[in-house]
TORSERO-674647 format. One line per 8 residues: for each residue x, y, z of C-alpha. Coordinates in Angstrom, 3 decimals. Example, Ala and Ser with C-alpha at 12.3 -4.5 7.8 and 13.67 -1.06 7.14 Angstrom:
12.300:-4.500:7.800 ~ 13.670:-1.060:7.140
This chain:
40.212:49.327:38.051 ~ 40.031:48.678:34.314 ~ 40.808:45.230:32.975 ~ 41.452:44.803:29.266 ~ 39.836:41.707:27.826 ~ 42.053:40.532:24.990 ~ 42.066:36.979:23.688 ~ 45.770:37.272:22.877
46.711:38.251:26.438 ~ 48.018:35.708:28.905 ~ 45.425:34.569:31.445 ~ 45.138:37.103:34.239 ~ 46.923:36.022:37.432 ~ 46.079:37.899:40.602 ~ 47.480:37.825:44.138 ~ 45.566:39.890:46.701
47.314:40.606:49.996 ~ 45.314:42.007:52.872 ~ 42.527:41.387:55.315 ~ 39.276:42.794:56.600 ~ 36.913:43.621:53.743 ~ 39.515:45.138:51.407 ~ 41.093:42.065:49.839 ~ 37.816:40.063:49.681
36.089:42.967:47.915 ~ 38.829:43.132:45.263 ~ 38.734:39.355:44.866 ~ 34.961:39.398:44.428 ~ 35.285:41.937:41.614 ~ 38.010:39.949:39.846 ~ 36.046:36.697:39.778 ~ 34.402:37.672:36.487
37.801:37.943:34.769 ~ 39.864:35.037:36.062 ~ 39.853:31.995:38.280 ~ 43.600:32.342:38.941 ~ 43.152:34.344:42.134 ~ 45.205:33.816:45.260 ~ 44.200:35.603:48.435 ~ 46.984:35.968:51.029
44.897:36.870:54.025 ~ 45.942:38.346:57.367 ~ 45.329:36.335:60.539 ~ 45.966:38.940:63.248 ~ 42.414:40.224:63.796 ~ 41.434:40.218:67.462 ~ 37.946:41.716:67.515 ~ 34.399:40.360:67.886
33.888:36.622:67.448 ~ 37.301:36.128:65.869 ~ 39.002:37.254:69.066 ~ 36.847:34.909:71.161 ~ 37.707:31.913:68.967 ~ 41.411:32.731:69.075 ~ 41.437:32.853:72.867 ~ 39.283:29.762:73.388
40.758:27.473:70.727 ~ 44.271:28.847:70.097 ~ 44.011:29.231:66.318 ~ 45.060:32.052:63.969 ~ 42.305:34.602:63.376 ~ 39.694:32.868:61.167 ~ 37.401:35.838:60.438 ~ 39.200:37.408:57.471
39.892:33.943:56.043 ~ 36.162:33.200:56.263 ~ 35.325:36.401:54.354 ~ 37.801:35.560:51.602 ~ 36.506:31.985:51.283 ~ 32.896:33.028:50.911 ~ 33.506:35.658:48.181 ~ 35.254:33.027:46.017
32.804:30.220:46.818 ~ 30.911:28.641:43.907 ~ 29.482:25.664:45.804 ~ 26.205:25.245:47.668 ~ 24.883:28.767:48.404 ~ 23.307:27.492:51.622 ~ 26.749:26.478:52.929 ~ 28.177:29.831:51.867
25.454:31.722:53.737 ~ 25.956:29.431:56.718 ~ 29.625:30.385:56.877 ~ 28.646:34.038:57.317 ~ 25.789:33.387:59.728 ~ 26.124:35.013:63.148 ~ 24.309:33.557:66.126 ~ 21.769:35.756:67.884
21.062:34.935:71.522 ~ 20.733:36.752:74.814 ~ 21.552:33.599:76.790 ~ 25.275:33.438:75.956 ~ 27.496:36.469:75.663 ~ 30.251:34.414:74.028 ~ 27.918:32.859:71.444 ~ 26.000:36.027:70.622
27.406:37.519:67.415 ~ 29.647:34.512:66.817 ~ 30.146:33.712:63.113 ~ 29.469:30.061:62.351 ~ 32.307:30.001:59.802 ~ 34.828:30.936:62.495 ~ 33.756:27.964:64.617 ~ 33.753:25.741:61.531
37.358:26.642:60.671 ~ 38.433:26.144:64.290 ~ 36.748:22.728:64.346 ~ 38.424:21.753:61.069 ~ 41.779:22.857:62.502 ~ 41.368:20.437:65.408 ~ 40.128:17.669:63.134 ~ 42.737:18.095:60.367
45.630:18.912:62.678 ~ 46.599:22.275:61.156 ~ 45.044:25.611:60.239 ~ 46.326:25.369:56.659 ~ 44.690:21.955:56.192 ~ 41.467:23.405:57.615 ~ 41.488:26.253:55.075 ~ 42.204:23.834:52.244
39.380:21.524:53.304 ~ 36.958:24.458:53.641 ~ 38.033:25.588:50.155 ~ 37.166:22.147:48.802 ~ 33.756:22.138:50.467 ~ 32.927:25.640:49.207 ~ 34.270:24.881:45.686 ~ 36.431:27.994:45.472
37.085:29.876:42.255 ~ 40.681:30.591:43.199 ~ 42.732:29.947:46.300 ~ 42.932:31.359:49.824 ~ 46.038:31.128:52.019 ~ 46.658:32.538:55.489 ~ 49.808:34.683:55.431 ~ 51.107:32.731:58.443
50.092:29.705:60.489 ~ 51.227:31.271:63.766 ~ 48.650:32.521:66.242 ~ 50.425:35.841:66.641 ~ 49.245:39.399:67.282 ~ 49.828:42.779:65.703 ~ 51.564:45.316:67.967 ~ 52.527:48.948:67.611
55.011:51.300:69.243 ~ 53.535:54.778:69.581 ~ 55.350:58.107:69.396 ~ 54.954:58.545:73.159 ~ 57.003:55.371:73.707 ~ 54.099:53.155:74.763 ~ 53.347:49.740:73.230 ~ 49.855:48.522:72.320
49.080:44.895:71.533 ~ 46.369:43.173:69.435 ~ 44.918:44.609:66.270 ~ 41.783:45.987:67.901 ~ 43.970:48.222:70.099 ~ 46.434:49.097:67.317 ~ 43.646:50.553:65.183 ~ 41.882:52.262:68.096
41.372:55.989:67.651 ~ 42.388:58.642:70.148 ~ 45.839:57.253:70.919 ~ 49.261:58.695:70.107 ~ 50.459:58.329:66.475 ~ 52.043:55.026:65.496 ~ 55.836:54.974:65.227 ~ 56.142:51.391:63.946
54.178:48.154:63.770 ~ 55.488:44.662:64.450 ~ 54.377:41.139:65.317 ~ 54.361:40.032:68.939 ~ 56.305:36.864:68.135 ~ 59.713:37.147:66.469 ~ 59.790:33.614:65.038 ~ 56.745:33.995:62.767
57.207:32.659:59.230 ~ 55.168:32.837:56.051 ~ 52.784:30.045:55.095 ~ 54.288:27.592:52.582 ~ 53.220:28.663:49.103 ~ 52.485:32.296:49.959 ~ 55.860:33.732:48.971 ~ 55.891:31.548:45.861
52.472:32.918:44.854 ~ 53.859:36.456:44.898 ~ 57.110:35.496:43.159 ~ 55.199:33.761:40.373 ~ 53.695:37.106:39.344 ~ 56.704:39.319:40.012 ~ 57.902:39.553:36.403 ~ 54.449:40.508:35.121
54.020:43.056:37.916 ~ 57.386:44.638:37.109 ~ 56.386:44.995:33.445 ~ 53.100:46.662:34.424 ~ 54.822:49.063:36.824 ~ 57.561:49.881:34.321 ~ 54.959:50.762:31.677 ~ 52.989:52.905:34.136
56.055:54.722:35.492 ~ 57.275:55.526:31.972 ~ 54.168:57.655:31.341 ~ 55.414:60.483:33.598 ~ 58.724:62.195:34.249 ~ 60.580:61.978:37.550 ~ 59.522:65.544:38.578 ~ 55.871:64.640:37.857
56.051:61.471:39.965 ~ 57.903:63.342:42.712 ~ 55.111:65.918:42.854 ~ 52.481:63.185:43.156 ~ 54.390:61.133:45.720 ~ 55.024:64.232:47.840 ~ 51.408:63.997:49.033 ~ 51.936:60.484:50.472
52.168:60.073:54.227 ~ 54.661:57.200:54.025 ~ 58.363:57.314:53.150 ~ 59.419:57.207:49.510 ~ 62.452:58.127:47.430 ~ 63.332:57.947:43.723 ~ 66.209:55.834:42.448 ~ 68.525:58.322:40.750
71.722:58.192:38.745 ~ 74.737:60.292:39.744 ~ 73.789:63.388:37.750 ~ 70.175:63.327:38.946 ~ 71.279:62.927:42.561 ~ 73.671:65.882:42.238 ~ 70.811:68.093:41.036 ~ 68.337:66.942:43.708
67.097:69.924:45.754 ~ 66.961:67.957:49.006 ~ 70.509:66.667:48.598 ~ 71.659:70.249:48.039 ~ 69.719:71.481:51.060 ~ 71.287:68.793:53.267 ~ 74.756:69.812:52.034 ~ 75.608:66.351:50.750
77.306:68.093:47.804 ~ 79.977:70.642:48.770 ~ 82.173:72.984:46.760 ~ 85.960:72.731:46.919 ~ 87.323:75.520:44.817 ~ 86.119:74.899:41.271 ~ 85.076:71.336:42.025 ~ 81.891:69.947:43.619
82.406:66.812:45.696 ~ 80.308:64.413:47.712 ~ 80.528:65.354:51.389 ~ 81.434:62.991:54.182 ~ 78.374:60.734:54.599 ~ 78.814:60.783:58.397 ~ 77.470:63.996:59.900 ~ 77.471:64.722:63.614
75.954:68.177:63.343 ~ 73.205:69.967:61.441 ~ 75.778:71.377:59.026 ~ 78.021:69.473:56.634 ~ 81.665:68.894:57.611 ~ 84.190:71.321:56.171 ~ 85.958:69.995:53.097 ~ 89.472:71.196:52.285
92.128:70.284:49.716 ~ 94.555:67.482:50.461 ~ 97.978:68.569:51.802 ~ 100.690:69.362:49.279 ~ 103.801:67.273:48.739 ~ 105.928:67.172:51.952 ~ 103.734:69.893:53.443 ~ 103.324:68.061:56.771
106.778:66.390:57.030 ~ 108.093:68.647:59.812 ~ 104.868:68.317:61.826 ~ 104.913:64.525:61.616 ~ 108.619:64.203:62.547 ~ 108.159:66.505:65.542 ~ 105.190:64.340:66.707 ~ 107.484:61.314:66.435
109.903:62.970:68.910 ~ 112.664:64.245:66.628 ~ 114.181:67.636:67.413 ~ 114.954:70.297:64.814 ~ 118.671:69.450:64.665 ~ 117.893:65.849:63.730 ~ 115.256:66.915:61.181 ~ 117.728:69.299:59.493
120.331:66.521:59.456 ~ 117.917:64.102:57.741 ~ 116.948:66.722:55.164 ~ 120.594:67.527:54.459 ~ 121.432:63.915:53.553 ~ 118.195:63.587:51.543 ~ 116.595:61.056:53.875 ~ 113.389:63.125:54.073
111.937:65.924:52.030
C-alpha cells in the first residue's frame, strides 16, 4: 500500500472491516498516517480462549476486538501487554492459554451492562489512536452450507480443512443487526472511496479488467451499456441475443432448456382470424357470413 503525503490533501479517513490478524495489521500500519481509523471488527470467532469466554459468559467474541484495541493503543504499555497476556498453567485446562484481555472485556461487559460500552471503556483506558467497534452486539455464530448439503456451525468448524467446499455462509441468528455507528462509519467514507475506485478503474479498459477479474474465484460481472452487452461473448454463447431475419433481438429472458426459445415474426394482419373464430365455436358458414358483411376481416 502506498500512501501519498500531501499537505493539501484532506485528512486520511480509514475504515477497516475484518477480524483475526488481518484488519489489526492494516490498522497498525496506518497509525503513522492518520488517527482517523475505525476498525469494524468481527465477533464470531469460536476458537481457543475466545470460545471459552463466549460459552461461559455469553458475550460476543472478544478476541479479535482485543487484538484491534491493542494495535491502536497509545496508553500505558504495561496495560497493553497485559491485554495480550495468556495464562500458562497445568492446573486448569480452561485457564491455560486464556488471554487476559478477553476476560477483561467480559468483566467490563457485565459491569457496564453492554458489550459496546465495554469496548468503549477499554478504548478509553488504552488511549486509542482511532476507534474500534464490534460489527454486531449479538452473540451469534458463523455457519456454512457445504456443497454436499451439510451444515457446519461456529467459525472454527467453518474454516476447518478437509470438508466439502462451501456453498454459502450465513449467521446462525436471523435477527442480527449492525452495531450503532458502524454503518455510518462506512457511509461517511463512501464518496471518497467511490472517487478512488473511479480513478483506478479508469486506468484500464473493460477487456483488460475482464481479463484480470477472470482469475477471481468469486462471482463478478461488468456493468455494460446496451451496445457492450450485445457484443459480450458470454451473452452470445448463452443465446440471449437471437437473429430474426435481418434483425437481432433480445431473447425471452425465461429459459426452460439449455437452448434459447425460438423467436419468430409476429402474425400478419388478420392472419389468425379464422383460427380464433373457430376456437370460439363459430362454424365456417357463420364466419363467411361475418366476413361478407364486413364484421370481421
